[in-house]
N, C-alpha and C positions, 0 to 999 in steps of 0.2 A: 431306497436301493443304492443310490450313490454313496450315502454315508456308510452303509454296510461294506461296500467295496473298499473304501479308504481305510477302514480299521483292520482289514485283513492284509498282513504283510506276506510277501512271497517266502516260502520255506528256504530258498537259496539265500536270501538276505539275512535271515536269522542265523543260519549256519555260518555264514561268512563273518558276521559280527562276533559270534562265539569263538571262532577260530582265531580271529585277530586278538581278542582279549586273552586267550590262552597263550598265544605267542608272545604277547607283551609281558605277561606274567613270568613266563620262562626267561625272557630277556632280562627282566629286572632281577630275578633270582641269580642268574649268571653274573650280572654286574656286581651284585652284593657279594657273591662268593669270591670273585676275583679280587675285589677291593679288600675283603677281609684277609685273603691270603697274602696280598702285597703288604698290608699293614702289619700282619704277624711277622713276616720275614724281615721287614725293615723297621720294626718298632724301636730297636735300640738307637740307631742313628736319628730317627724321627724324634724320639723323646729327648735326646740330647740337644737336637737343633731347637726344640721348643723350650728347652730349659728344664725338662723334667728328668728325674733319675729313674732308671729301671730298677727292678727288684735286685737286691743285693745278693750275690752269690758268695757265701762265706768261705768257700774253698778258694776263692780268688782274692781274699783279703790277705795282704802281706803283713806279717807280724814279726816282732823281734823282742828280745829281752823277756821271754816267757809271758807273752800276751800283755805286756805293760805298754808297748807302743804299737799302734795299729795304723796302717795306711791303706786307704781304699784305692781302687783303680783310678778314680777321678782326682786323686791327689789330696783329698781331705784326710786329716790325721787326727788321732785321739791318743791321749796319754791317760792310762788307767792306773789308779792306785787301789790296793785291796785292803780290807779290814784285817785279815789274817792270812796266813799261808796254808791254812787247813781247809779241806773240803767240808761241805755241809750238805746234809740230806733234808729235803722238804717232802714229807710224806703225808698224804691225806686225800680228802675229797675236794675236787675242783668245783667251786661255786661261781666262778666267773673266769672268762678268758676273752681277751679282745686284742686286736692288733694295735701296736704303738706306731703312730704316724708322726714322728718328729724328724723332719728332714735334716735338721741340724745335727741330730744324733741318730743317724741311720742304722747304727749297729744295734740299737734297742729294738726288739721285735714284738714282744707280747707282754701284756699284763695278765698274770695268772694268779688267782686267789686260791691258795691251798689251805684247807682247814682240817682239823681233827677234833675228836671229843665232842663237846657240846656245840662248838662252832660249826661242826659239820651237819648239825641237825637244824633244819629250818623251822621246826616247831619250837625250838628253844632259843635260837639266835637268828635275828634278821641281819643280813649283810648287804652292802652295796659298794660299788666301785664307780668313781667318777673322776675324770681328769688326773688319772694315775694315783689316786688316793682311795683308801678304803675306809669304811665305817661299819660299826656293828652295834646292835642293840639287843639286849636280853629281853625275852618275852616273859621271863619269870623274875622274881625278886632276888634270886641267888646269882652269885658270880659264876660265869661259865668256866668249866674245866676244858683243857685242851689247848690247841694252838691255832693261830690264824696268821698267815703270811701272804702279802701281796708281792709277787716276784715281778721285777722288770728284767726281762731276759736278754742276755747277750750270748748267742750260740757260739760255741768254739769252732764249729765247722758247719758245712751245709747239711750233713746228715742229721745233726742235732737240730738245725733250723727246721728241717722238714718234719722231724719228730714232734717238735713243739707245735707245728701247724695242725697236727692230727688230734691234739688234746681238745676235748670238749667238756662243757659243763656237765657234771655228774660223773666224770671219770675219777677213778682212784689212781693216784700217780705217786711216783718217787722221782723227784728231780734233784740232781746232784750238781754242785758247783761251788764256786768261790764267791764270797760276798765282796762286792765292789764298793769301795768307799766313795770314790769320785771319778768322773770322766771329764777330762778337759779337752775341748775341741779346737781345731785349727783349720782354717780354710786352705785352699790350694796354694795360696801365696805364703803359707806359714803364719798367718796372722791369727791371734787368739780370738775365738768367737764365743766363748762362754763355757760354762760347766754344767754337768748334770750330777746332782747329789740328792738321794732320796731322804725323806723325813719319816721315819717309822715304817718304811717298807724294806724290801730286799732287792737291790739291783744285783744281779747274779750272772757271772760267767758260767753258763751251763755246759757241763761236760758229759752228762748222761741223763737220759729220759727213759723211764719205764712206766707203762700203763699197766696197772695191776688188776688182777681179776677180783 
């Protein structure tokens, strides 16, 4: 009889424990929400204090000499030379897209593999992209027809940057821009920090993006 009485807890004690647990959960949620709001509002100064750069807004990039010299808000600068003065269209099926995370060359945003003809058909040609380089292999004995281009994109403004973000694998696109020959980088003190130059790809100053039906 004594054992039976010890196992039965009063209803008031159970209700009190449940209420305390609920209040604690609400308090934790409120703390997380306030912390997230403060972090969001103060992310830029926090990231700078920690040595991280926030997302680049291409409308705030200062440029001169027809996009040959670019200076960022943080003082880092780039000298861009182009292969020609003519625009070029890259039209076809996107078989790969991924963000470029090169802090030294922050103006580079995406690797986008644009294909046409046999290169757009996975049954005829296998493709892959790794470390900003692409490769392909025909699944038949014949030479593929069509074109394959891996674009390393530099958006001319923030609108183009956002348009590039919307591109997904499987989209048909037309991307227009200027072929970049080389990008030379300089730190905030004006010291040379190296260069970016593709080998067999297309570093491109993108001026227009269309997702085709």
